[in-house]
C-alpha positions as CSV (number, residue, x, y, z in Angstrom):
1,M,0.4,0.7,-57.2
2,E,1.5,1.7,-53.8
3,E,4.2,-0.4,-52.3
4,K,2.9,-3.0,-49.7
5,L,4.5,-2.8,-46.0
6,E,6.4,-6.1,-44.8
7,L,5.3,-7.7,-41.4
8,L,7.9,-10.3,-40.2
9,F,6.8,-12.8,-37.6
10,C,9.0,-14.9,-35.7
11,P,7.0,-17.7,-33.4
12,S,8.6,-19.7,-30.7
13,P,9.0,-23.5,-31.8
14,G,5.7,-25.6,-31.4
15,I,2.9,-26.0,-33.7
16,G,0.6,-24.3,-31.4
17,H,2.6,-21.3,-31.2
18,L,3.0,-21.0,-34.9
19,I,-0.9,-21.4,-35.6
20,S,-1.6,-18.3,-33.4
21,T,0.9,-16.5,-35.0
22,V,-0.4,-17.4,-38.4
23,E,-3.8,-16.4,-37.3
24,L,-2.5,-13.1,-36.1
25,A,-0.6,-12.5,-39.5
26,K,-4.0,-13.4,-41.4
27,K,-6.2,-11.1,-39.4
28,L,-3.4,-8.2,-40.3
29,V,-3.3,-9.3,-43.8
30,N,-6.9,-10.2,-44.8
31,S,-8.3,-7.1,-42.9
32,H,-5.7,-4.5,-44.3
33,G,-4.5,-6.6,-47.0
34,R,-4.1,-3.2,-49.3
35,H,-1.0,-2.3,-46.6
36,F,0.7,-5.6,-45.5
37,H,2.1,-8.7,-46.7
38,A,3.5,-11.0,-44.0
39,T,6.5,-13.3,-43.8
40,I,6.7,-15.9,-41.1
41,L,10.6,-16.7,-40.1
42,N,9.9,-20.1,-39.0
43,I,12.3,-21.8,-36.4
44,Q,13.1,-25.2,-37.5
45,Y,13.3,-28.2,-35.0
46,H,14.9,-31.3,-35.4
47,I,12.1,-34.0,-34.0
48,P,10.6,-35.4,-36.8
49,A,7.0,-35.2,-35.2
50,W,7.6,-31.7,-34.6
51,S,8.8,-30.7,-38.0
52,N,6.3,-33.0,-39.9
53,A,3.1,-31.7,-38.2
54,T,4.9,-28.0,-38.8
55,T,5.5,-28.9,-42.5
56,A,2.0,-30.0,-43.0
57,Y,0.6,-27.1,-41.4
58,I,2.7,-24.6,-43.6
59,N,2.0,-26.5,-46.7
60,S,-2.0,-26.1,-45.9
61,V,-1.8,-22.5,-45.4
62,V,0.1,-22.0,-48.4
63,A,-2.0,-24.0,-50.5
64,S,-4.8,-21.7,-49.2
65,G,-3.8,-18.9,-51.3
66,V,-3.5,-16.3,-48.3
67,N,-0.7,-13.8,-48.7
68,I,1.8,-15.0,-45.9
69,Q,5.1,-16.4,-46.9
70,F,7.4,-18.8,-44.7
71,E,11.1,-18.6,-44.7
72,D,12.9,-21.2,-42.8
73,L,15.6,-20.0,-40.5
74,P,19.1,-22.0,-40.4
75,Q,19.0,-24.8,-38.2
76,V,21.1,-24.7,-34.9
77,E,22.2,-27.5,-32.7
78,P,20.0,-27.6,-30.0
79,P,21.7,-26.7,-26.5
80,Y,21.2,-30.0,-24.6
81,K,22.2,-30.1,-20.9
82,E,22.0,-33.1,-18.2
83,N,18.9,-32.7,-16.7
84,M,17.8,-29.5,-18.5
85,K,14.2,-28.6,-18.0
86,G,11.8,-27.7,-20.8
87,E,11.3,-24.1,-20.2
88,T,15.2,-23.5,-20.4
89,F,15.8,-25.5,-23.3
90,I,13.0,-23.6,-25.5
91,C,14.2,-20.5,-24.1
92,L,18.1,-21.2,-25.1
93,F,17.2,-22.8,-28.3
94,I,15.7,-19.7,-29.4
95,E,18.4,-17.1,-28.5
96,A,21.0,-19.7,-30.4
97,H,18.8,-18.4,-33.5
98,K,19.4,-14.7,-33.1
99,A,22.2,-14.3,-35.8
100,G,19.9,-16.2,-38.3
101,I,17.0,-13.9,-37.6
102,R,19.4,-10.6,-37.9
103,D,20.3,-11.9,-41.4
104,A,17.1,-12.7,-42.4
105,V,15.5,-9.5,-41.5
106,S,18.4,-7.7,-43.0
107,C,17.7,-9.2,-46.4
108,H,14.0,-8.0,-46.2
109,L,15.5,-4.5,-45.3
110,A,17.5,-4.5,-48.4
111,T,14.6,-5.3,-51.0
112,G,11.5,-3.7,-49.3
113,T,10.1,-1.8,-46.2
114,V,9.7,-3.8,-43.1
115,A,7.1,-2.2,-41.0
116,A,7.4,-4.0,-37.8
117,L,9.4,-7.2,-36.5
118,I,6.5,-9.2,-34.1
119,L,7.9,-11.6,-32.1
120,D,6.4,-14.3,-29.7
121,M,6.6,-13.8,-26.2
122,L,9.5,-16.5,-25.6
123,C,11.5,-14.7,-28.1
124,V,12.0,-11.4,-26.4
125,S,15.8,-11.4,-26.7
126,M,15.2,-10.8,-30.4
127,L,14.3,-6.9,-29.4
128,D,17.9,-6.9,-30.1
129,V,17.8,-7.3,-33.7
130,A,14.8,-5.0,-33.8
131,K,16.7,-2.3,-32.1
132,E,20.0,-2.9,-34.2
133,L,18.3,-2.6,-37.6
134,H,15.8,0.2,-36.2
135,I,12.5,-1.2,-36.9
136,P,9.9,-1.5,-34.4
137,G,9.6,-5.0,-32.4
138,Y,6.3,-5.8,-30.9
139,I,5.5,-8.8,-28.6
140,Y,3.0,-11.0,-29.3
141,I,1.4,-12.6,-26.3
142,P,-0.5,-15.5,-27.7
143,S,-1.7,-16.3,-24.3
144,N,-3.7,-13.8,-21.9
145,A,-3.5,-10.3,-20.1
146,S,-2.7,-11.5,-16.6
147,F,0.5,-13.5,-18.0
148,L,1.8,-10.4,-19.5
149,G,1.1,-8.5,-16.7
150,L,3.0,-11.0,-14.3
151,M,5.9,-10.8,-16.6
152,L,6.2,-7.3,-16.7
153,Y,5.8,-7.1,-12.7
154,L,8.2,-10.0,-12.2
155,P,11.4,-7.7,-11.7
156,T,9.2,-5.7,-9.2
157,L,8.0,-8.8,-7.5
158,H,11.6,-10.2,-7.3
159,A,12.6,-7.2,-5.4
160,K,9.9,-7.1,-2.8
161,V,9.9,-11.0,-2.1
162,A,13.2,-12.3,-1.1
163,S,11.8,-16.1,-0.3
164,E,11.1,-18.6,-2.8
165,I,7.5,-18.0,-4.0
166,E,6.3,-21.2,-2.7
167,D,7.7,-20.3,0.8
168,V,5.1,-17.3,1.0
169,S,2.8,-17.9,3.6
170,D,-0.2,-15.9,2.7
171,V,-0.8,-15.0,-1.0
172,V,1.0,-13.2,-4.1
173,D,-0.2,-9.9,-4.8
174,I,0.3,-8.8,-8.4
175,P,-1.6,-6.2,-10.1
176,V,-3.4,-8.3,-12.9
177,L,-4.5,-11.1,-10.0
178,R,-4.8,-9.8,-6.7
179,S,-4.5,-12.1,-3.5
180,A,-3.4,-15.0,-5.7
181,P,-2.3,-18.4,-3.8
182,P,1.7,-18.9,-4.4
183,S,0.7,-22.6,-5.7
184,S,-0.9,-20.4,-9.0
185,M,2.3,-19.2,-9.9
186,P,4.1,-20.3,-12.8
187,V,6.8,-23.2,-12.4
188,F,9.4,-21.4,-13.3
189,M,8.9,-18.8,-10.3
190,M,9.2,-21.7,-7.8
191,D,12.8,-21.8,-7.7
192,K,15.1,-18.5,-7.9
193,K,18.2,-20.5,-8.0
194,D,17.2,-22.5,-11.3
195,E,18.3,-21.2,-14.4
196,A,14.9,-21.1,-15.9
197,Y,13.9,-18.2,-13.2
198,T,16.8,-16.1,-14.1
199,I,15.8,-16.5,-17.8
200,F,12.3,-15.2,-17.3
201,L,13.5,-12.3,-15.2
202,N,15.3,-11.3,-17.7
203,Y,12.9,-11.5,-19.9
204,G,10.8,-9.1,-17.6
205,H,13.2,-6.7,-17.6
206,R,13.6,-6.9,-21.5
207,L,10.0,-6.4,-22.3
208,R,9.5,-2.7,-21.6
209,E,11.8,-2.3,-24.5
210,A,9.0,-3.6,-27.0
211,R,7.0,-1.0,-29.1
212,G,3.9,-2.6,-28.0
213,F,2.1,-5.9,-26.9
214,I,-0.4,-7.6,-29.1
215,V,-2.4,-10.1,-27.0
216,N,-4.6,-12.8,-28.0
217,T,-7.7,-12.0,-25.7
218,F,-10.5,-9.2,-25.6
219,M,-11.9,-6.7,-23.1
220,E,-15.0,-8.4,-22.1
221,V,-13.0,-11.6,-20.8
222,D,-10.0,-9.8,-19.3
223,M,-11.1,-6.7,-18.5
224,K,-9.3,-6.3,-14.9
225,P,-5.8,-7.4,-16.1
226,L,-6.1,-5.1,-19.2
227,K,-7.0,-2.3,-17.1
228,A,-4.0,-2.6,-14.7
229,L,-2.0,-2.8,-17.6
230,E,-3.3,0.6,-19.0
231,A,-3.0,2.0,-15.9
232,G,0.6,1.5,-15.6
233,Q,0.3,-0.7,-12.1
234,C,2.0,-3.8,-13.7
235,L,5.5,-1.8,-14.6
236,P,5.5,0.9,-11.9
237,D,9.0,2.2,-12.6
238,H,8.8,2.8,-16.6
239,P,6.2,3.7,-19.1
240,T,3.8,0.8,-20.0
241,P,4.2,-0.1,-23.9
242,D,1.0,0.1,-26.1
243,V,-1.2,-3.0,-25.5
244,F,-3.4,-4.1,-28.3
245,Q,-6.0,-6.7,-27.5
246,V,-6.8,-8.6,-30.9
247,G,-8.5,-12.0,-29.7
248,P,-9.8,-14.3,-29.9
249,L,-7.9,-15.6,-32.5
250,L,-9.3,-18.7,-33.9
251,A,-8.6,-20.7,-37.3
252,A,-11.8,-20.4,-39.5
253,E,-13.7,-23.8,-39.7
254,K,-13.4,-25.4,-43.2
255,E,-15.3,-28.1,-44.6
256,S,-12.9,-31.3,-45.5
257,P,-13.8,-34.2,-47.7
258,E,-11.4,-35.9,-45.3
259,K,-12.4,-35.6,-41.5
260,H,-10.1,-36.5,-38.9
261,E,-11.4,-39.6,-36.9
262,C,-11.8,-37.6,-33.7
263,I,-14.3,-35.1,-36.0
264,K,-16.2,-37.9,-37.1
265,W,-16.5,-39.5,-33.6
266,L,-17.5,-36.1,-32.4
267,D,-20.4,-35.6,-34.9
268,K,-22.2,-38.6,-33.9
269,Q,-22.3,-37.4,-30.2
270,P,-25.2,-35.1,-28.5
271,A,-24.2,-31.5,-28.5
272,K,-22.4,-30.3,-25.5
273,S,-21.9,-34.0,-23.9
274,V,-18.1,-34.6,-24.5
275,V,-15.2,-33.9,-22.3
276,V,-12.1,-32.8,-24.1
277,L,-8.5,-33.2,-22.6
278,C,-6.0,-31.6,-24.5
279,F,-2.8,-30.2,-23.1
280,G,-0.9,-28.8,-26.1
281,S,2.3,-30.2,-28.1
282,M,4.5,-29.9,-24.7
283,G,1.9,-31.6,-22.4
284,C,2.8,-34.8,-21.1
285,F,2.2,-37.0,-18.1
286,S,3.9,-39.8,-15.9
287,E,2.3,-43.2,-16.3
288,E,1.1,-43.2,-12.9
289,L,-0.9,-39.7,-13.6
290,V,-1.9,-41.2,-17.0
291,K,-3.7,-44.2,-15.0
292,E,-5.3,-41.7,-12.6
293,M,-6.7,-39.9,-15.0
294,A,-8.0,-42.9,-16.9
295,V,-10.0,-44.1,-14.0
296,G,-11.2,-40.7,-13.1
297,L,-12.8,-40.4,-16.7
298,E,-13.8,-44.2,-16.8
299,R,-15.8,-43.7,-13.2
300,S,-17.2,-40.0,-14.3
301,G,-19.6,-41.9,-16.9
302,E,-19.3,-39.0,-19.2
303,R,-18.1,-39.3,-23.0
304,F,-14.5,-38.1,-23.4
305,L,-12.0,-37.0,-26.0
306,W,-8.3,-37.5,-24.7
307,A,-5.4,-36.1,-26.7
308,L,-2.3,-38.2,-24.7
309,R,1.1,-38.1,-24.9
310,T,3.5,-39.6,-23.0
311,P,7.4,-38.5,-21.9
312,S,9.7,-39.2,-24.8
313,K,11.8,-42.3,-24.3
314,E,14.5,-40.8,-26.3
315,N,14.7,-37.1,-25.3
316,V,13.7,-35.4,-22.0
317,V,12.6,-32.0,-23.6
318,V,9.9,-33.1,-25.9
319,P,7.4,-35.6,-25.6
320,S,6.1,-38.3,-27.9
321,D,3.0,-39.8,-29.1
322,A,1.8,-42.5,-27.1
323,E,0.8,-46.0,-28.0
324,L,-3.2,-46.2,-27.4
325,E,-2.6,-48.8,-24.6
326,E,0.2,-47.2,-23.3
327,G,0.0,-46.7,-19.5
328,M,-4.1,-47.6,-19.4
329,P,-5.5,-49.4,-16.8
330,E,-6.2,-53.2,-18.3
331,G,-9.4,-53.1,-20.0
332,F,-9.9,-49.4,-19.8
333,L,-10.6,-49.3,-23.6
334,E,-12.9,-51.8,-23.9
335,R,-14.8,-50.7,-20.9
336,T,-15.1,-47.0,-22.1
337,R,-16.0,-48.4,-25.9
338,G,-18.6,-46.0,-27.1
339,R,-17.8,-43.3,-24.6
340,V,-14.3,-42.5,-25.7
341,G,-13.2,-40.8,-28.9
342,V,-9.8,-40.9,-30.4
343,A,-7.4,-41.3,-27.3
344,V,-4.1,-40.5,-29.1
345,L,-3.8,-37.7,-31.5
346,D,-0.5,-36.8,-33.5
347,S,-0.9,-33.0,-33.8
348,L,-4.4,-32.1,-32.0
349,S,-4.1,-28.6,-30.5
350,R,-5.9,-26.0,-28.7
351,R,-7.1,-23.0,-30.8
352,C,-7.0,-20.0,-28.3
353,W,-4.5,-19.1,-25.5
354,R,-1.3,-21.2,-26.1
355,T,0.3,-22.2,-23.0
356,R,2.4,-24.8,-21.7
357,R,2.0,-27.0,-18.5
358,W,5.3,-25.2,-16.9
359,V,4.2,-21.8,-17.8
360,E,1.0,-20.0,-16.4
361,Q,-1.8,-22.7,-16.6
362,H,-2.0,-22.7,-12.7
363,M,-2.5,-19.0,-12.7
364,N,-5.0,-19.2,-15.4
365,A,-6.9,-21.9,-13.7
366,V,-7.3,-19.4,-10.7
367,E,-8.3,-16.6,-13.0
368,M,-10.8,-18.6,-14.8
369,V,-12.2,-19.8,-11.5
370,R,-12.1,-17.0,-9.7
371,E,-12.6,-13.9,-11.8
372,M,-14.2,-15.3,-15.1
373,G,-16.7,-17.9,-13.6
374,V,-15.8,-20.1,-16.6
375,A,-14.0,-23.1,-14.8
376,L,-14.3,-25.5,-11.6
377,E,-11.4,-25.9,-9.7
378,L,-9.5,-29.1,-9.4
379,K,-7.3,-29.9,-6.4
380,V,-3.4,-30.4,-7.9
381,D,-0.3,-31.4,-6.1
382,R,2.0,-29.2,-7.4
383,K,4.8,-30.8,-5.3
384,N,4.4,-34.0,-7.0
385,G,4.6,-33.1,-10.6
386,G,1.3,-31.6,-10.7
387,F,-0.6,-34.9,-9.5
388,V,-4.4,-35.1,-10.0
389,S,-6.4,-38.0,-8.2
390,S,-8.8,-40.0,-10.1
391,S,-11.1,-39.2,-7.4
392,E,-10.4,-35.4,-8.1
393,L,-10.8,-35.5,-11.6
394,E,-14.1,-37.8,-11.2
395,S,-15.6,-35.3,-9.0
396,G,-14.8,-32.3,-11.2
397,V,-16.0,-33.9,-14.4
398,R,-19.5,-34.9,-12.7
399,R,-19.5,-31.3,-11.3
400,L,-19.4,-29.7,-14.4
401,M,-21.5,-32.3,-16.7
402,D,-24.4,-33.5,-14.3
403,G,-26.8,-30.7,-14.9
404,G,-26.4,-29.3,-11.2
405,D,-26.5,-26.0,-10.2
406,Q,-22.6,-25.2,-10.1
407,G,-22.0,-26.8,-13.4
408,R,-24.8,-25.1,-15.1
409,K,-23.6,-21.8,-14.1
410,V,-20.0,-22.4,-15.3
411,R,-21.2,-23.8,-18.5
412,Q,-23.7,-20.9,-19.0
413,R,-20.9,-18.4,-18.4
414,A,-19.0,-20.2,-20.8
415,E,-21.2,-19.7,-23.3
416,E,-21.8,-16.1,-22.4
417,M,-17.9,-15.4,-23.1
418,K,-18.2,-17.3,-26.4
419,V,-20.5,-15.2,-27.6
420,A,-18.7,-12.3,-26.4
421,G,-15.5,-13.3,-27.9
422,R,-17.1,-13.5,-31.6
423,R,-18.7,-10.0,-31.3
424,A,-15.4,-8.6,-29.9
425,V,-13.8,-9.7,-33.5
426,E,-16.6,-8.3,-35.6
427,E,-16.4,-4.7,-37.1
428,G,-17.5,-2.6,-33.9
429,G,-16.1,-4.9,-31.5
430,S,-13.4,-4.4,-28.6
431,S,-10.8,-6.4,-30.6
432,Y,-11.6,-5.0,-34.0
433,A,-10.8,-1.4,-32.8
434,S,-7.8,-2.5,-30.9
435,L,-6.6,-4.1,-34.1
436,D,-7.4,-1.0,-36.0
437,L,-5.4,1.1,-33.3
438,L,-2.3,-1.2,-33.7
439,V,-2.6,-0.9,-37.7
440,H,-2.6,2.9,-38.1
441,Q,0.2,3.3,-35.5
442,I,2.3,0.7,-37.6
443,I,1.5,2.7,-40.9
444,K,2.1,6.2,-39.2
445,E,5.3,5.4,-37.8
446,T,6.6,3.4,-40.9
447,S,5.9,6.7,-43.0
448,K,7.6,9.1,-40.4
449,R,10.5,6.5,-40.5
450,V,10.5,6.3,-44.6
451,I,10.4,10.2,-44.7
452,G,13.1,10.8,-42.3
453,N,15.4,8.5,-44.2
């Protein structure tokens, strides 16, 4: 029997990035199981809420019988600094695992044929390991093609724009999103003196060293940025590595005898009648903004499911699960009874583009409103912690859900993209074909490398 090639994956910390990476591994192993098996190199985190959720998820994947193994990397001390921002912490924490990843990859090379090291977009510095050990390093982008294009173009933009981005009077012109308002740029770009900006600028330089990019998107929804990448517009001074769009990567729905309370509640609601608010494992808001959101949701009169987190009282970097009554206007839960599902969830996470509030969500919002037509815009005060007023949220929810022309068009377009996404991953679809190209590239280059040795 022919020896299977091993794919090593390294997701960044956080349950959302882990889930997305596992879905990519499943896609490669299940579609091309005769060629590959996969190992996930897991960066462990010290916060119990995170580690418990991660352990439970890993156990569920292992129990499913899929040909994916998990290997915990040695724990390192988190790089806490006073007033450290979340993006800086995550990047430095990942960097501290480089030696552990190098040792793990070396062990796998000694016992089998490692075909590729597939790294999360925040693990760019681990390309050093791939280069040192002479294996191809791919970067997995669990977000969209626009964010990849922005990161590749960031060094060019840095050279072109001397001022702070937020001080640009007109628009920011990047190949993947022309004439973008300065306010749509990620938080880390708003202060060039900040350590986070320096880190991501370095990432922009380093990305060109990748063998290729694997992006959780599909041509039908992300055509303009994918075409810009293909044309080399985002990396004008260097050949652009190959780009493979393989999304949408979605966890398969499974019937469970023990449904979560929020699923039970959703099953009782009319079709397409619930507004879901979920901001990922790092998404948290001040008590003031939580109250504003609660008032807006209550006044909208619509059903809603809200996954709520508040800033941790013990750790400035990682948010905590909120108490149900915490931060809510007095009487809110009683007044909305029957319209509200489970307001606080331990580990609910979105299943498509994995984003953090401090990375590319404002840019995503502009693209979804202007380019895709699948969203309605809410006015956000970026200089006031991303504040959205209760009246603005109420208006947005009403416009989306009240059956008017504006909301109807957005919902119809979203339904069209849902269908297009399903077709993209089916045999003959755009993402299916792109994944096939990726597989053949990995197999062909591994064969050449083995013969050469």
